[in-house]
C-alpha positions, -999 to +999 in steps of 0.1 A: -233+061-112-230+083-144-252+111-146-250+125-184-260+161-192-257+167-229-257+205-239-247+206-275-216+186-286-208+186-253-220+160-223-215+176-185-205+136-166-211+135-131-188+101-123-205+094-087-185+064-068-188+050-033-157+025-020-166-007+002-133+011+022-111+043+015-107+077+027-094+093-013-110+082-042-096+098-072-108+092-110-081+085-144-091+087-179-085+086-214-097+120-217-068+137-196-037+105-207-048+091-175-040+117-144-051+112-110-078+143-106-089+144-073-132+131-067-146+149-038-171+133-010-202+141+004-212+133+036-228+099+030-194+093+016-201+087-021-171+107-041-184+127-074-166+149-100-181+162-131-166+162-160-174+183-199-166+159-224-170+161-260-198+136-270-201+105-297-167+097-282-156+068-259-134+070-229-120+040-209-112+055-175-116+041-136-116+048-098-083+047-077-092+041-040-060+052-015-035+053-044-038+019-048-072-003-055-079+006-089-121+001-092-141-002-129-178+016-125-202-017-118-227+006-140-207+004-172-195-029-165-155-043-176-134-041-205-093-050-204-066-023-207-032-033-227-021-035-190-037-067-177-064-049-159-101-040-171-115-003-168-147+012-173-162+019-207-180+052-212-199+059-251-213+092-255 
């Protein structure tokens, strides 16, 4: 699930993801050259992180579970990556 709160030329984007199994979720995206960023876990088992990103741009990203499994955001759907996998596409 994605929640976007625009403020001026930037948007506060909260990414949320519930893995089917796994106790470690990170997010990787074009906004930081695909560096993994750990997501925090709520008591419900949902992982989340908020990023401040410029509006008017598109970013590909994905969720990595337990350092191995790659997942797209079910709300946004997937686009093909140049590496043969699928990424989510966030349009701000």
